[in-house]
N, C-alpha and C positions, 0 to 999 in steps of 0.2 A: 701494221693493220690488224686490229683485234677482231678478226673474223674466224669462223669455224674452220674454213679451209686453210688459212695461214697457220693457225695454231696446230692443226693436224700435220701440216707439212713439217713444222719444226719438231713436233713430238716424235714423228716417225724418223726424221733425219738424225735426231739426237739420241734416239732409242731411250727416251726419258723414262724415269721410274714413276713420275707423277706430274700432275699439273696443279698449281695453286690458283684459284679463281677469286680469292677473297681480298686481294690487295690492288686490284686494277680498276676499281670503280664499277660502274654499272654494266659496261659492255661484256666483261667476262661472265657476269651473272646471267646475262641473256643467252649465252651459248653453253652454260654449264650442263644443262640437262641433255642437250644434244651430244656433247662430248661423253657424258656418262653412258648414254644409250649406245654409243659406239665403242664401248669398252675402254675408254681412257680412264686411268686411275686418278681420280680427283682427291687431293689431300684435304683433309678437314671435313667440314659440314657436308653431308650428302646433298648432291644436286636436287634430289627429290624434295628435301626439306627447303632448299633455296627456292624451288618452284612454289612450295606452299606459302612461303613468306612473300614472294613477289606477286602471287595471285591474290588480289584483294579479297575475293570471296573465301578462298581457303584460309587465308590468314585470319580473317575476322571470325570464322568458324572455330579455329583453334583457340583464339583468345577467349571465346565464350566457354569452351570446354574446360579451360584451366582456371576460370574465374578471374580473369584480368579484364578490368573495365575498359570500355572504348565508347566513342560517340555512337549514337544510333545510326545504323547503316542498313543498306539493302542493295543487293546486286540486281540490276535492271537491264532488260534487253530491248526496251523501246522507249522513245521519248515520252509517250503518253504515261507509261508507268512511272517514269522518273519524276515527271511533273506532279503526278498524284501523290507520290511518296513525300516529295518536298513540301507540298501543301499541308500534308498531315503532320509532319514534324516541326514545321515552321521554318522560316528563313532567318538567317542565311544558311545555305548548304554548300558543301564542297563536292565537286565532281572529280572523281578519281579513277582514271583508267589504270590498267595494270601494266607492268613492265615498261615504265617510261623513264627517260633520262632527265634528271634534274627537275622533276615536276612538270615536264612538258605536257600540255593539254589539260592540266589541272586548273580549276577556276573556282573562286568563291562567288556564288550568285546570291544577291540580296533580294531578288524579287522573282516572281513567276516569269516576267518578261525576259529578265536577264538569263534565267535558266533555259528558257525556250530558245533563245538566240544562241546560247553556248552549245546546246545539244544539236542544233541544226548546223551551225557553222564550224565549231571547233572540234567536235568529236563525231565519229561515225558510230552510232548506237544501233546494235543489232544482236541477234542471238550469237553470232560469231564474234562480235566485239562488244560485250556487255561492259557497263561501267558500274562502279559502286558510288552511290550517293550517301554521304554522311552528314549528319547534323553538324554545322559549324558553330563552335562555342565562342561567342563574342567576348572580347575583353578578358581572355584567359592567358595565363603565363604559359610559356613553353620551356621544356627542359630537355637537354640532350644527355643521353647515357651512352658512353663509349665503354665497351667491355670486351673481355676475352674469356672464353670458356673451353673446357676440355671434356669431351664425352658427356656433354650436358651439365657439367658442374662449373659454376662461376668461379673464375680464378682471380679476376681483378676488374674493377669498374671505376669510372669517373663520372661525376654529375656536374654538368655545366648549365648555368642559367642563360636564357635568352633575354636580352634587354627589350627587344620588340615583343609585342603580343603575338600569340599564335596567329598564323596566317601569312607570315613571312617565311620563305623557304630557309631551311636551316643553313644552307650554304651562303645565304645573304645576311644571316642573323649576326648580331653582335653578341659574343659569348663572354660570360664572366665566370672565372674559376679561381679559387674555390668559391662556392656560393655561400653568402652570408645571410641571405634573406629566406633561406629554407630551414625550417626547424628540424631538430634531430629525429622526431617521430616521422616526419615526411621523408627524410633521408633513409630511414629504415624501410619504409614502405617501398621506396624506389628500388632499393637493393633487392627486396623480396620479389618485386615484379621482374627484375633482371634474372633472378634465379629461376623463376617459373618459366620465363620465355626460353632461357638457355636449356632447361630440361625438356620442355615441350618440343622444341625443334632439334634436340640432340646436337647442340652446337659444339663444334670443335674449331677454334680459331677466333677471329675478331668479329664483333657485331656492334650495331649502333641502333639506338631507339630514340624516337621523339615522343615525349609524353606531355600532355596538357595538364596544367594544374589550375583549378578553378576554386577560389576561396568561397566557403559557405559560412555565413554568420552563425556562430554558436555550434559549429561542427568542424570536424577535420576536413581539409580540402579534398575535393574530388581529384583523382589522378586517372587519366584516360590515355591509353596508348593509341597513337595515331599512325605510327609507322615503325617498322623494324627491318633493317637491312642486314643480312648475314654476311657482312664484309666490313672491312675497315672504312671509316668515313674520313672526310678531309680534316676532321678535328683530332684525329689520332696523334699527329705530331704536336699539336697544341697541348693536349692534355698530358702527353709524355713529358714535354719540356717543363710545364708548370708544376707537375706533381713529382718530377724527378724519378720517374719510373718508365722505362722504355716498353710501351705496350706492344709494339711489334716484335720485340725480342721475346716477350712472354708468349705472344701468338705463334711465333716460329717454333718454340719448344712444344707448344700444344699441337701444331699441325704435323710435326715430325714425330710426335709421341716420344720425345727424347728429353730426359731430365726435366719433366714438367714441374714447375714450381708449385708450392702449396698455395691454397687460396689465401688472400690477404685483403683486408678492407682499408685501403689507403685514404679513404674519405673521412675516417674518424680522426686522422692526424690534423691538428690545428696549425694553420699557417699564419705568419705575421705579414703576409702580402696577398694581393690579388692580381690576376692578370686578365686582360681584356683582348679579345680578338675581334677586329673590325674588318668588314669587307672592302675590297677595292673594285671600283667599277670602271668600265671603259666606254661610258656614254659618249665621250667626245669622238670616238671612232665609229659611232653608229648614228649617222645623220638621220635626224627626225625621230629617233627612238624615244619613247616616253621613259624618263628616269623615275620609275615607280617600283616600289617593292611589293611583291605578291607571292603567290604560292609557286610560281615558276622561277627558277634560279636565273639571276642576271649578272652576278659578280664574276670577275675573272681572276681574282686573287685575294689575298688577305694580309693583314699586318697585326702582330700581337706585341703588346708591351706589358711590363710589370709596373706595379706601384704599391704604395702602402694600403690603398683602398681602390675601389672601382673608379672613383672620380679621377684620381691621379693616373691610373693605368689607362683609362679612356682618353684623358687629356693628351697623353703621349702618343697613344695608338692612332687616334683620329688625325693628328697633325702629321703623322708619318705617311698618310695616304697621298696619292698624287694630286697636286694642285689644291690642296687644302691649306687654308690659313685662317687665323683668328681675325674677326672683324675689327677694324680700326675703331678706336674710341670716337664716339659721336657720329659714326657712319650710319647710313640708312639700312634698315632691315625690311625686306619684303616678306609679308606673312600671308599664308593662304590656308584654307580649310574647306571641307564640304560637310554635308548634313550628317555623315556617319563618323566624323572626327570626334574623338574623345574630348569632351568639353573641359575636363579637369586638366588634361595635358596642355591643351591649347591655351587656356587661361594662364596656367603656371608659366609657360614659355613667354607669352606676351607680357605678363606682369614683370617677370625677372628682367627681360630685355629692356623694357621701358622704365620701370620704377627703380630697379636696382643697378642696372648697367648703363642707363641713360641714352639708349639708342632711339632715334626717331623712327617710328613705325610707319610702313606703307602697306597698302593692299591694292589688288587690282579688281576688287569686288566691293561695291557699295554695301552689299549685304554683310560682308565680314567687317567692314568699317563700323557699321551700326551695331553689330554684335559686340565689338570691343568698346564702343562708346557707352553702351548700356552697363558695362562693367568698369566704367571710369578709366578707360585706357584710350588715349588719343591716338588716332591713326589718320593718314591721308590717303584718299583713294586716287590711284593713278590709272590712266587709260593707256593700255599697252597695245600699240598698233600691230596686230598680228601679221598683216600682209607686207609691212615695210620693215625689214630687218635693221636697216640703218637708223630709221626713226625710233625703232624699239630700243636699240642700244643707246641712243641719245637720251631717252627717258631714264634709263638706269644711271647714266653718267651725270645727268643734270641733278638727280636726287641723291647722288653719292651712295647708291645701293651697293653694299659690300658683302651682303650675305642674304641667302634666301632660305626661309623655313616654309616648306609647303607640306602640310600635314594631312592632305586629302586621303581618304580611305578607299576611294573608288578609282580604278584606272580610267583615264579619259577615253571617251567613245569617239571623239573627233579631235582634229588638230585645232579647232576653234575653242575648245574647252579652256576656261580661264586658268585652271590649275596646271594644265599641260603647258600652256604658254609660259607660265612663271617657271616651271621646272626646266623646260627646254631652254629658255633664255639663260638661266643660270649656267647650264652646261655650255651653251654656245659662246657665252661672253666670259667664260673663265671665272665665274663667281661660285664660291663654295655653296653647296646645297645639302640640307638635311631634310629628308622626306618621310621621317617616321616620328610620331609623337613622343614615344618613350626615349628614343635617342636624342631628340631635341631637348627634352627635359633634362636628361643626363648631361648634355653638353652645356646648356646655360648654367646649370648648377655647378659644373666643373669650372667654368669661366668665373663665376661668382666667387667660388672658394679660392681659386688661384689669385684673383684680384685682392681678396681680403688678406691672403697670405703675403702678397708682395706689394700691396697697395701703399704701405707706409714708405716705400722707397720710391722716390721720384726718378723720372728718366734722367734728369740732370745730374744725378749722383753716380751715373755709370758712364763707361767709355763713350766717346763721341760716335762710334759706329752704331750705337743703339739709337735709332731715330724715332721709334714709335712704341706704343704699348704692346702691339702685337709682336714686334721684334723682341721686346724684352721678355714677355711671358712665353713666347713660342720658341725662343732661341736657346742659346747655351746656358742662360741663367735659370732655365727651368730644371 
């Protein structure tokens, strides 16, 4: 039990020389200041600095002081003030309480009505419980920086790209390392930000940052810090394995102030491979839960694989997750979107599935079918009977639907929402689901490349146990 009382019991019983709070996730961070106030020796970053990083208002103030850019923000103690600020900066906005676990109670609000509902129902806004409202930057890339510092000096860092756009919790994100889509100048700027943050918070030990990257035509991209945790993140084992350097080993030397290694920039070393980490979800165990990616974490595990590039690495990693399989040749694909879905992503996925891979497409929305028709992509509209699970499953079976791509950007407000029905049906019927536009685009491109690579070999040329294309490209021949 990671509570203040149990930690104190053990600390006193063991007559411990110190406590490390930077490798146990969020819960030790929440009790670090209380331990410090009761004269417990905290090894590494000062709990007072941890508090400044966890408190959204204090954190944003420090970033302003050191000249590190961040989205427009304001701490507010009433719903009326929050709504007024959001109207002034423009929607969407992100509601961010302090000291929360895995993004709990955070929400992206696309309208005045959505913000009003969130402030009334999801969070208690008052002078005692203020929230920080930040401008949400639409269609921006997100970058993870994992690092270790010693007495405010950066020792080592890793830069990972998110496949998904900003707005998906980093724990649910698909990470690519080393990044090949970030130029050297931007990599230098990211390192500079890490150095400034390490110095400002006097960090000793591990820390993690999420940074938004927004391309600007004719200028260098904007880099805005959205979060910093003064602890090891769940991606520390991933970056250690991929880059061949044990980040926790470096952090241990820093925390104990013993044989601290010299600073090194391992990101300048060129690799002839890439690795991809994908999330693993447990939607099947959560009856009725909406399989949707947002700012609150939902994954329960992860899988990482190596490849010569991100396509090969993603191909291996995604198939290693539970219940995932490649769609059979000629099988039906159910597509879905909403008004906020990126049109380029949706079109690219639909075009590749239909024109390049030859899958018949289905939707459960006449609006989506017409959208595809205007772009010369044929699709059939299905009626999904939401109240009758048996009849619903029969529709999937009759149309041989073997995969669902639902790229809606808004979480369903009711169980009658057409996109919720599609997502939940995929989970309940054991059909693979991809619910993010960037991941869907990466997946269909990976399938296309793998088919081009192996397409000249017919199934008949291989052992009899290979019965289908999916077994061939997804099995040991891959």
